[in-house]
C-alpha positions in Angstrom: -19.2 27.9 3.7 -18.7 24.2 4.2 -15.4 22.8 5.7 -14.5 19.5 4.2 -12.0 17.6 6.3 -12.6 14.2 4.8 -9.4 14.4 2.7 -7.1 15.0 5.7 -4.6 12.3 6.7 -5.1 10.0 9.6 -8.1 8.7 11.5 -8.3 11.5 14.1 -11.3 13.7 15.0 -13.2 15.7 12.4 -14.7 18.8 14.1 -17.5 20.7 12.3 -17.3 24.2 10.8 -18.3 26.1 13.8 -16.0 24.2 16.1 -13.1 24.5 13.7 -13.4 28.3 13.5 -13.9 28.6 17.3 -10.9 26.4 18.0 -8.7 28.4 15.6 -9.9 31.7 17.0 -9.3 30.5 20.5 -5.7 29.5 19.7 -5.0 33.0 18.2 -6.6 34.5 21.3 -3.9 33.0 23.4 -1.6 35.7 22.1 -4.2 38.6 22.3 -5.1 37.9 25.9 -1.4 37.7 26.9 -0.9 41.2 25.6 -4.2 43.0 26.4 -4.9 41.6 29.9 -1.5 43.0 31.0 -2.3 46.7 30.2 -4.1 47.5 33.4 -1.4 45.8 35.4 1.6 47.8 34.1 1.5 50.4 37.0 1.3 47.6 39.6 4.1 45.7 37.9 6.3 48.8 37.9 5.6 49.6 41.5 6.2 46.1 42.7 9.4 45.5 40.7 10.8 49.0 41.2 10.4 50.4 37.6 10.0 54.1 38.1 10.3 55.1 34.4 6.8 54.7 32.9 7.9 54.4 29.3 10.1 51.4 30.4 7.0 49.5 31.5 6.1 49.2 27.9 8.7 46.5 27.6 6.3 44.1 29.2 4.2 44.4 26.0 6.9 45.1 23.4 9.3 42.3 24.4 6.5 39.8 24.3 5.7 41.0 20.8 9.3 40.8 19.8 9.6 37.2 21.1 6.3 36.4 19.3 7.9 37.6 16.1 11.3 35.8 16.3 9.7 32.6 17.6 7.9 32.1 14.4 11.1 31.2 12.6 11.2 28.0 14.7 7.6 26.7 14.5 7.0 26.9 10.7 9.8 24.6 9.5 9.0 22.1 12.3 5.3 22.1 11.4 6.2 21.5 7.7 8.3 18.5 8.8 6.5 16.8 11.6 2.9 18.1 11.1 0.8 20.8 12.6 -0.7 19.0 15.6 2.4 17.8 17.5 4.2 21.1 17.1 1.1 23.1 18.1 0.8 21.0 21.3 4.5 21.6 22.2 4.2 25.3 21.7 1.1 25.7 23.8 2.8 23.6 26.6 5.7 26.0 26.6 3.3 29.0 26.6 1.6 27.7 29.7 4.9 26.9 31.5 6.4 30.4 30.9 3.1 32.1 32.0 3.5 30.3 35.3 7.1 31.2 35.6 6.3 34.9 34.9 4.0 34.9 37.9 6.9 34.2 40.3 9.5 36.5 38.6 11.6 38.2 41.4 12.7 41.1 39.3 11.7 43.1 36.3 14.6 41.7 34.3 13.4 38.1 35.0 9.9 39.1 34.1 11.0 40.5 30.8 13.0 37.3 30.0 9.9 35.2 30.8 7.7 37.4 28.6 10.2 37.1 25.7 10.0 33.3 26.0 6.2 33.3 26.5 5.8 35.3 23.3 8.2 33.0 21.4 6.0 30.1 22.5 2.8 31.9 21.6 4.2 32.3 18.1 3.2 28.7 17.4 -0.5 29.8 17.3 0.0 32.5 14.7 2.1 30.3 12.4 -0.1 27.2 12.6 -3.5 28.8 12.5 -2.5 30.6 9.3 -0.9 27.5 7.9 -3.9 25.3 8.7 -6.3 27.7 7.1 -4.0 27.7 4.0 -4.0 23.9 4.1 -7.8 23.9 3.8 -8.7 26.9 1.7 -7.8 29.2 -1.2 -8.4 32.8 -2.2 -11.6 34.5 -1.1 -12.7 31.4 0.8 -9.5 31.5 2.8 -10.1 35.2 3.5 -13.6 34.5 4.7 -12.4 31.8 7.1 -9.6 34.0 8.3 -12.0 36.9 8.9 -14.3 34.7 11.0 -11.3 33.5 13.0 -10.1 37.1 13.4 -13.6 38.2 14.4 -13.6 36.0 17.5 -9.9 36.8 18.0 -10.6 40.5 17.9 -13.4 40.2 20.5 -10.6 39.3 23.0 -9.3 42.9 23.2 -12.8 44.0 24.1 -12.8 41.8 27.1 -9.1 41.3 28.1 -8.4 44.7 29.8 -11.6 44.4 31.7 -10.7 40.8 32.7 -7.2 42.0 33.7 -8.8 44.9 35.8 -11.2 42.4 37.4 -8.4 40.1 38.3 -6.5 43.0 39.9 -9.5 43.8 42.2 -9.3 40.3 43.8 -5.6 39.5 43.5 -2.1 40.7 42.6 -0.8 41.3 39.1 0.7 37.8 39.3 -2.8 36.4 39.2 -3.1 37.5 35.5 -0.4 35.0 34.7 -2.2 32.3 36.5 -5.2 32.9 34.3 -3.0 32.9 31.2 -1.5 29.5 32.3 -5.0 28.1 32.9 -6.3 29.3 29.5 -3.2 27.8 27.8 -3.9 24.5 29.5 -7.6 24.5 28.3 -6.7 25.3 24.7 -3.9 22.8 24.7 -6.2 20.0 25.7 -9.0 21.1 23.3 -6.7 21.2 20.3 -5.0 17.9 21.3 -8.2 16.0 21.5 -10.2 17.7 18.7 -7.9 19.1 16.1 -7.1 16.9 13.1 -3.8 16.9 11.2 -4.2 19.3 8.2 -0.8 18.9 6.6 -1.0 17.0 3.3 1.6 14.2 3.1 2.9 15.5 -0.2 3.8 18.9 1.4 5.9 17.5 4.2 9.4 18.9 4.0 12.8 18.1 5.5 14.8 20.2 7.9 17.9 20.2 5.6 19.4 23.7 5.6 19.5 23.9 1.8 15.8 23.1 1.4 14.9 25.5 4.2 16.9 28.3 2.6 15.3 27.6 -0.8 11.9 27.8 0.7 12.8 31.0 2.6 14.2 32.5 -0.6 10.9 31.7 -2.4 8.9 33.6 0.3 11.2 36.6 0.3 11.6 37.0 -3.4 8.0 36.4 -4.6 6.7 39.9 -5.2 3.2 39.3 -3.9 4.3 37.5 -0.8 6.9 40.1 0.2 5.0 43.2 -0.8 1.8 42.3 1.1 3.8 41.1 4.0 5.5 44.5 4.3 2.3 46.4 3.8 0.6 44.4 6.5 3.7 45.1 8.7 3.2 48.8 8.3 -0.4 48.8 9.4 0.4 46.3 12.2 3.0 48.7 13.5 0.2 51.1 14.2 -1.6 48.5 16.2 1.5 47.7 18.3 2.0 51.4 18.9 -1.7 51.6 20.1 -1.4 48.7 22.5 1.9 50.0 23.9 0.7 53.6 24.3 -3.0 53.4 25.2 -2.5 53.0 28.9 -0.4 56.2 29.2 -2.7 58.1 26.8 -5.8 57.3 28.9 -4.0 57.8 32.2 -1.8 60.8 31.5 -3.1 62.6 28.4 -6.8 62.3 29.2 -6.6 61.7 33.0 -9.2 59.0 33.0 -7.5 55.9 34.5 -10.8 54.4 35.7 -12.0 54.3 32.0 -9.2 52.2 30.5 -11.3 49.1 30.2 -14.2 51.0 28.6 -11.9 52.8 26.2 -10.2 49.7 25.1 -13.5 47.9 24.5 -15.1 50.8 22.7 -12.1 51.0 20.3 -11.9 47.2 19.8 -15.6 46.6 19.3 -15.8 48.2 15.8 -12.7 46.2 14.8 -14.6 42.9 15.7 -17.7 44.1 13.8 -15.5 45.0 10.8 -13.9 41.6 10.8 -17.3 39.9 10.7 -18.4 42.2 7.8 -15.2 41.5 6.0 -16.0 37.8 5.9 -19.2 38.8 3.9 -17.7 41.5 1.8 -14.8 39.5 0.3 -17.2 37.0 -1.2 -19.3 39.8 -2.8 -16.7 42.4 -3.8 -13.4 40.6 -4.0 -10.4 40.1 -1.9 -8.2 42.8 -3.4 -11.0 45.3 -3.6 -11.9 45.0 0.1 -8.3 44.8 1.3 -7.2 47.8 -0.8 -10.2 49.9 0.3 -9.4 49.0 3.9 -5.8 50.4 3.5 -7.2 53.6 1.9 -9.6 54.0 4.8 -6.8 53.5 7.3 -4.7 56.2 5.7 -7.6 58.7 5.4 -8.8 58.3 9.0 -5.4 58.4 10.6 -4.4 61.5 8.7 -7.7 63.2 9.5 -7.3 62.3 13.2 -3.7 63.6 13.4 -4.6 66.8 11.7 -7.8 67.5 13.8 -6.0 66.8 17.1 -3.2 69.2 16.1 -5.6 72.0 15.2 -8.2 71.6 17.9 -8.2 70.3 21.5 -9.3 66.7 21.5 -11.4 65.1 24.2 -11.5 61.4 25.2 -14.8 60.8 23.4 -13.4 62.2 20.1 -10.3 60.1 20.5 -12.2 56.9 21.1 -14.5 57.5 18.1 -11.7 58.1 15.7 -9.6 55.3 17.0 -12.5 53.0 16.7 -12.9 53.9 13.1 -9.1 53.4 12.6 -9.2 49.9 14.1 -12.3 49.0 12.0 -10.3 49.9 8.9 -7.4 47.9 10.2 -9.7 44.8 10.4 -10.4 45.2 6.6 -6.6 45.1 6.0 -5.3 42.5 8.3 -6.8 39.2 7.1 -7.0 40.3 3.5 -3.4 41.4 3.2 -2.3 38.2 5.0 -4.4 36.1 2.6 -2.8 37.8 -0.4 0.6 37.3 1.0 -0.1 33.5 1.4 -1.9 33.1 -1.9 0.9 31.4 -3.7 2.5 29.7 -0.8 0.5 26.4 -0.4 3.4 24.0 -0.8 5.5 25.8 1.9 2.7 27.2 4.0 4.4 26.6 7.4 7.7 28.2 6.3 5.8 31.0 4.5 3.7 31.7 7.6 6.8 31.7 9.8 8.9 34.1 7.6 6.0 36.5 6.9 5.1 36.5 10.6 8.7 37.2 11.7 9.1 40.0 9.2 5.7 41.5 10.2 5.9 41.1 13.9 9.6 42.0 14.6 9.5 45.1 12.4 6.1 46.1 13.9 7.4 45.6 17.4 10.4 47.8 16.8 8.4 50.5 15.0 5.5 50.4 17.5 7.9 50.6 20.4 9.7 53.6 18.7 6.4 55.4 18.4 5.4 54.6 21.9 8.7 56.0 23.3 7.8 59.4 21.8 5.0 59.8 24.3 5.3 63.3 25.8 2.1 63.5 27.9 -0.1 64.0 24.8 -1.6 61.7 22.2 -0.1 63.7 19.3 3.2 61.7 18.8 1.1 58.5 18.7 -1.3 59.9 16.1 1.5 61.2 13.9 3.2 57.7 14.0 -0.1 56.0 13.2 -0.7 58.2 10.1 2.9 57.5 9.0 2.2 53.7 9.3 -0.9 54.1 7.1 0.9 56.1 4.4 3.8 53.5 4.2 1.4 50.6 4.0 -0.6 52.3 1.2 2.6 53.0 -0.7 3.7 49.3 -0.4 0.3 48.1 -1.7 0.6 50.3 -4.7 4.2 49.2 -5.4 3.2 45.5 -5.1 0.4 45.3 -7.5 -0.1 48.7 -9.3 -2.2 47.2 -12.1 -4.5 45.2 -9.8 -5.7 47.9 -7.3 -9.3 47.3 -6.2 -9.6 44.4 -8.6 -12.6 42.0 -8.3 -11.5 38.4 -8.5 -13.7 35.4 -9.5 -15.1 33.5 -6.6 -12.9 30.5 -5.7 -13.8 27.1 -4.1 -14.6 27.0 -0.4 -12.4 24.2 0.5 -9.3 22.6 -0.9 -9.5 18.8 -1.0 -6.9 18.2 -3.8 -3.4 19.3 -4.3 -2.7 23.0 -4.9 -0.4 24.0 -7.7 3.1 25.0 -6.4 4.0 28.6 -6.1 5.5 30.2 -9.1 
């Protein structure tokens, strides 16, 4: 799968295929590690900052996710106007700054404010990675590159809780934010010196309100863009609920606090493997076929898990196995539904990535938080919420393209060196 960067504007660096995928994945991992590394620290944060209500500690995760969603409204239009590279550099700089500020937060309220701003800054990575992939690729080639990027990105959840736990053995919870700031600095320098500008000159847009509103209307009224964005939002809500609830489920429902890192890794590992397989499957079986089957598998597994846990006592091993299968099916939906949502958005890739990201992340943060707040000492409210997310996502896929379910599309070119036709 060659990556042709020769057509890009400017005389900047031209990294190879492997470095490009690694760099994009590393940028997206800024967000993942900022969420997952915090999970083992929630009890320490609550104790140190006087938060006695355990469910309230979930705000450290959820508020960051909310900021991540809302912040995407800012970065997309700016990137469509000024280019990907300068806006990416600015966003990572703010991410690093707010990570450092969170480490000296004197109260829980200040920490939450810092996390909100850190999440808003991290939103630049989601918007621009998706936009840059869209700048370079189309169709199934885009899905394959997105899958490879997500594969590396999804390995982070395997390691992040263990990294967070390891940091806590040698330092306070504030040290996790020092590590986040250091990682942000490394990725900022790497992208600044090695990343080329991917925005085609013909696609630069102004910041005039009328033009922004026209672009936003195109994203929100185009059936495929809106439908797949909402479908992805439904399944992503389940992931947010999982991240918000897993610490309490392992600690309180299964009484295994010392296994939190192992549990998180065992659940996330199948997701990373599935992302790698997805990059192969979309080229062989088609983008829609693989994505739609992923949604169907997500619904089937979550409903089976919820029903089985209701009828019979569930142990931690059974929970981990079924959650691993759930997250594997999620990997077959995430990059594919995102690719389908962006398929017709090339001329306004930055704005489209922003709006789709805002819709997906904010709604998912609210829905995931609502599911997490139902925790009653057992895993059942979480499992019921997860199954509901799958059913809603499947219904939205069917409503979006009822005549193209599981369709096999012709293979498309690996790289985009010429202009892409405007969205209809």
